[in-house]
N, C-alpha and C positions, 0 to 999 in steps of 0.2 A: 288149821288154826290161823287166825290173823295175828301176826307178830310185829311188835315194834322193837327195834334194836337200838339201844342207847350205847353208843360207842362206835368207833370205825376202825379200830386197830386190828391186830392179828386175830384175836379170839372172835371179835365181831364179824370179821370177814369170813373166816372159815366156817363158823357156826351158821352164819347167814346163808352161805351157799348150800350147806348141808340141809338146813331146814327147808329151803326151796326144793332141793332134790327129793326130799321126803314128802313133798306135797303141800307144804305150808306156804302161806303168802306173807311176805314182808310188806307192811303198809307204810312204815316210816323208819328212817335211819337218822339218828341224832348225832351230831358232833359239833363241838364249839367252833371247829374250823370248817368253813363253808365248802372249800374244795374237797376236804376229806369226806364230808357228808354226801356231797354230790357224786363223788367217784363211786362210793360203795352203793349208794341208792340206785345209781345207773345200772350197776351189775345185778342188783337184786330187784330191779323194776319197782322201786319204792319211791316215796316222797322224801326229799332231803329236808332236814330240820336243823336249825342252829339255835333255837330258843326252846328251852324246856317247857315254857308256858304254852307252846304250840303243839305239844304232844297231845294227840287226841285220846279220848277215853274209850274208843270203840274196839280196840284190839283185845284178843283173848289172852295174850301173853306179852309181858314186857321183860325183855332180856337186857340186864345191865352188864355189859361187857366192857367195863372201864377199868382203869388201874385201881389197885387197892387204896391208894391215897385219895383218889377222886371219889370213891364210893360215898363217904359221908356227905359231901357237898351235893352230889347228885341226888342221893336219896332224900336229903333235906328239902329239895325243891319239888318233889313229886307227891301227889295225892291221888291215889287210884283205888278208891274203896271197892272191894269185891273182886278186883282183878288179880290174876296170877302174876306175881312179880318175883323174878329170881335174879341173883347175881352169880358170877362165875369165878369168884375169888376163893382160893383155898384157905387164906389166913384171916378172913374177915367174918365175923359172926353174922348169922342170918338175921339177928335181931336189929341190924342196921336198917332193916326194911319194915320194922314193926309199926311204924307210923304212916307208912305209905299205903298199906293194905292189911287185911287180916289173912290173906292168902299169899304167903311169901316163903322163899326158900333159896336153896343153893344147888347149882349144877356145876361142879368143878371138874373139868377134864385134867387129869394128872399128867400133863404133858407140856413140853416147850412147844408152843404153837407159832408158826410163821404163815404169813398170808399165802405163800405159794403152795401150801399143802393141799392136795386134792381131797384128803380125808383125814379124820382124826385117828383112825385105827393104825396100829394097835394102841389102845389107850384104856386106862381104867378111869371110870367116871364115878365121882363121889357125890351123893345127893343127900339133902336134908330139907325139912320143911316145917311149917308152923303147926301142922296137924298130920295125922296119919293119912287123911284123904289127899292133902296137898303133896305129901311125900310120894304117894302113889301116882299122882299126875306127873310129877317131875321125873319119877322113875320110868314111867312109860315113855316120856320124851327121850330120856337118856338112852334107853334101849334102842331107839331109832339110830343113835349115833355110835353105839358100841355094844358088844355082847357082854362086856365086863363092867358091871355096875354094882356099887356097894353103898350102904347107908352109913353115915357117920355124923354124930352131933358136933356142935362147935368145938367142944373139948377134944374130941378124938380127931377131928379134921385138922386142927392146927398142929397136932402131933404128926399127922400124916404129911402135912405141908413141910414141916421141919425135916422129916425123914426123906422127902422127895429132894430137898436141897442137899441133904447129906449123901444120898445114894447116887443122884444124877448130877447135880451141879458141882459138887465137890470132886467127884470122880472125873468129870469133864475138865475141871480145872487142872487136875493132875495130867490129863492127856495134853492139855494146852502147854503146860510147863515142859512135858516130855518132848512135844513136837518142836518147841523153841530150842531146847537143848540139842535135839537132833539136827536142826538147821545150822546151829553154830558149830557142831562137831562133825558135820558132813556125814550124818547117818540118815538113811531113808526111813522115815517114820512108818511107812507102809508095812515094813517087815514085822511090826508089832500088832497089826490088825488081827491076825489069827489068834494070838494069845489073849487079846482083849475079848474077842468073840467067844473063844473057848470058855473063858471064865464066866462071861455073862450067861452062856448056855448052861454051864454046870450048876450054877446056884439056883436054877429053876427046878432042879430035881434033888438037890442036896442042900443041907445047911451050909452057909458060907464057911463056917469053921472047918467043915469036912474037906473043903477044896483049897484051903490055904496052903501056900507053898513059899519058898524063898528062904534067904539066910536068916531072917528074924524068926521065922517059924521053926527053923532047924536049930537055932541057937548058935549059929555060925559067926562068932565074933570076928574071926580073921577076915572073912569076906565083907562084913559090915564095915570094918576099918578101911578096906580097900575102896569101897564105895564112897565113904566119907572123904577120902583123899581126892577122889575124882571130882567131888562136888565142892572142893575148897574155894574155887573161884566162882561158885554159884551159891552164895550165902542164903538166898531165899529158898532155893530148892533143898539145900542142906538142912535148913531148919525143919522143913516139912519131913524130910527123910528121917531125921532124928526122932521126931515126934511119932511118926508112924512105926518106926522100928521099935521104939519103947513100948508102944501100945500092943503091937503084934507079939513082941517078946513076952510081955506080961500075961497075955492071954494063954500062952503056951508054957509058962513057967520059966522064962529065961530073963536074965538081967544082962543086957548087952551094952548099955551106954551108961 
């Protein structure tokens, strides 16, 4: 396939490389910033473009890998009748592209992507499209990038996007806070890697409720109070600890705070 990539960031870079590795040709790379467009175009052996009006209409696929906020403005400047046009955003409706072409859709890799990544795997890819035929085309492309592909319409996909934030971004924020606490209290955060990994592995085979542990799960009010005392000088972490303890306790029939 002849592919034009609109965007030059993390997703555009990694997906561009993978498309080339799978035998596709990148013909153009667009970015508002000339140096960004040139850098990625050089890597992908493509033409660098900084004006959307210079996007040619000869490609088979137009991949919009730009920020969610930028999608409406970019889509509003494109007119590619009959061409396959897809975006990569989890939280944006596919209908943002309905005036660009009648063959449009979404290919959303459910993953935090960085330019340095040699591959997307392991990753779940969520696809949608303007018709069954279009979904099939996007699905075929998605399977070149990952063996784990699922379909989800706009309503389902935004829920999945929210849950990705809940399960990945929020849990990573807890790791961030814990690592900062460790640094201040002279504790090596690496000692927690094994328990983090054990939990992540366990929930792949059991419902998370079945692997819950800790004082809130047990209804251990005395230990909870000890923990809160340790967090007295860390009010931001204490607030989160209280909220999580209340939530876990409620799930298992305990009133702890």
